[in-house]
N, C-alpha and C positions, 0 to 999 in steps of 0.2 A: 121585242127584239121580236122575231117568228123559235119555233121549234130549235132547237142545235141539231142537223143533222151528223150524222158519224164524222165526213172529212170534209173539211172547206178549203178550195182554191181559189186564188186571187189569178187571172191570166192575163198581161199584156199585151197587147199586142193581135187583142182575141177576132177583133172584126175581118180579118181575113188569115189566108195564107196557113203557114206552121200555129201560131195563137189560137185560132177557127180550129183547124184538126186536134189539136192538142184538149183546148175547152170540151168539143163535141166528144172525145174521147172518153176524158172525163165523165163528162155529164152522161155518159151512157154505162158507163159503168159505177153510177152512182153518188157521184161525187156532185155537192153544190159549187158553182163556182159563180166569184164575182169576174164579170167580164169590163176588161178595160181597154178603152182606145179612143181617137182623136174626135171618132163621129159618133153620134146618135143610133145610125142610121145602118150600120155595118153587126156593130153591137147586137142589135135588134134583132138581125137577122142569123146571128148567129146562135143566138140563141132559139127561137124559132125550129133550129134545124135539130132539135131534139125534145122533141115537143113531151109535155110531163116532167121534165125535168126541173128541177130546181134553180134558177140561176137570177144575177141579178147586174144589169145593164149601167157602169158609171161612167162617165164621158171623161175623160185625160190625158192630158199632155205629162207623160213622164221628165218633160225637162223643166218642168215647175213643181217646185217643193210645196205650193199651194194645193193643187193637184195630187199630190201622193198622197199628201196628209188626210187630205178630205177622203181620197180611196177607201184608205184602209179605216179610215174613222166611219165610211160607210156601210163597209162591210161587217165589220164590230158590231157595229148599230145593230144589223141585220142577222146574222149569224152566232154572233159571241165572240169567235175563236178565228185564227184564220193558222190552216195545217200546213200548208203549199202554196209559194208565190215559184210562180213560171215567169221569171225574168226574160220577157221574149220580147218588146215594141225594140225597134232598131231600123234602121235606114241603112243600101250602100250607099247614097251620099251620089253627087253627080260622078257618070262616068266617063272612063276612058279621058279625064282632065288629067294631062302630064302634071307632075307636082307641081315646077313653077307656073304652072297656069292656074293653078287652085287658088280660088280666092280663100280668106278670110273667114270672111262669112260662113264658105260651104263649108270649110275645116270647122268651124266651131258649132255647124249646125247636128254635125257626125257626130261629133263629140259628146253636145250636149245629150243627144236620145241617146244614142249606144251606150257611153260612159257612167254620165253624170245620168242619167234617167236609171239605169241599172242601179248605180249606188244607191241613188232615192226610193228607190223602191224596196231593197234591198235591207237598207237601214229602218222603215218602216215598217218590214217583217220581220224583222230581228227584235226590235222594238216589242210589239207585241206578243210576238213567241216565245220572250223571254218573260215577260210579263203573268201570260195567260196561265190557266190552272185546267189540264195539268198541264203544265212545261212543256216548250220544243215544239218544232215543225221542219219544215225541210224547205228550201229554195234552193231551184234549178234555173241554173243560169242560162240563156242561149247562147254559146258560142260559134263557133265556124272554121270551117277548115282553114278561114284564113286567120285563126288565131293558131293558127301553123305554117302556114305558107302562103305568101301574097300572088293576087291577080298584079297584072300589069295598071299603074294608075290607078292604084286602091288602097293610098299612104290615110290618109282618115280613115276608112273602113277598116284595113289590116291593126291600124294601131290601138286604137278602140280594143275589138277581138282581142288583142295580145291585152290588153290593159285588162283587161275581164279576165282572164285565167289568171294573172295576178288577183284581181279582187276573190274570187273562186277561192283558191286558194287561205286568203287571211281569214275569209266571214266563216271558211270550213273552220280553220282553226280556234278565233275570239269563238265561236260557236260552241265549243266543245265539252264546254259548263251550264248549260244551255238548254241540251238537249238538241240543237240545231244544229240540221246535217246541210250543208252546202254540197253541190255540185254540177257539173256540168259538159252540157252536152254542145258537139261538134258538128256540124249538118255540112255534109256534100251536097250540094242540086237536088234539094229535094222541090217535086214539081207545082210550083207555088206560082204564082202571077210576076213576084219578082225575079225570079229567075227564069223566066218564058224567051228569053233572050238566048240563054243555055242553048236550045234546042236551036235556034236559028244560024246561028256561029256568036264565038267569046274571042276575045283576044286572047291569046295564048303569048308564053314568054318568048316563045322564038321570032314573034310577031307577026305568024300568021293567026286567022282565026279561023277559027273550026267548030264545027256544033257539037256540041256535048253531051251525053247520056245522062239522066235525072232517071231518079226514084218516084215512088208513091210517098206524098207524101205522111197517107195513113199511119204507114211503114216507124215514121222518126213519131208520130204522135200515141203509137204504141210503147217502143225505148220510152218516153218519157212516163205516160204512164206506169211501166213496169219499176222504173226510179223513185215514180212517187208512193208507190204502194210497199216499198221496203219500213220493213220494221225502222221505228229511227237508230238501232243498234246497226243498221248495215248501213251504208253507202257505198250509189258508183260514184266516184270522185271525178271521172270523166268517162264520157263516152264520146268515141268517132260513131257517127252512121252517116254514112256516103253511096254515092251512085259505084255499084262495083269498079265499073271500067274509070271510072271519070281522071280526066287528069289531074291526081293530086300527089299520091305515091310517087315521088322522081318528078313532082312537076319542074318544070323549067331545065 
């Protein structure tokens, strides 16, 4: 085990998009980060974006309990503790598929990744934060504006994001005696590869296809950092960060 830096973050889905942006923001601010994702090469690319920062890449499929156990074991073995989990790994699933045509396998894949994976990572973080000395830490779940309002043909994604809100509330309550603060960031149209289609045209509730505005993913990363760096006596329970003019308020 190396000398313990002041703050240790575990970031899932760190190989691209929001996860990569948050990891780079935290590393640039002096955090050390354990970077989790299914493929090692993108994780190494994320680490290389902040030369001189201390990070550890751990290939992880968050839907596999054994992978999650190994992830947190590697984090603790290297750094001795976990101060933050950014619970970010997720998938949209098949886009544009009406619910009557959705396969069970497609449904299950989204649930396993977005909900079961988030639970497994939060559970592992919770166990570590409860037992470490000094006790406590923070979990930030990546929700979505779909935790509030769905898009057409998005039943698996929307259901998991609504469920994640319930998980956030339950963990926040249960974590109080152990100085574990749990919050959620709900994001709308951050500019990443996953949202590239928004700029060319997204199906709207009225059946039309229209391009939507996006925002810089760095603005999301700065918001997560703000939430992460609060003292454990303060917590952002829910934050919504979105492209100002996207069709969300009054969607549909």
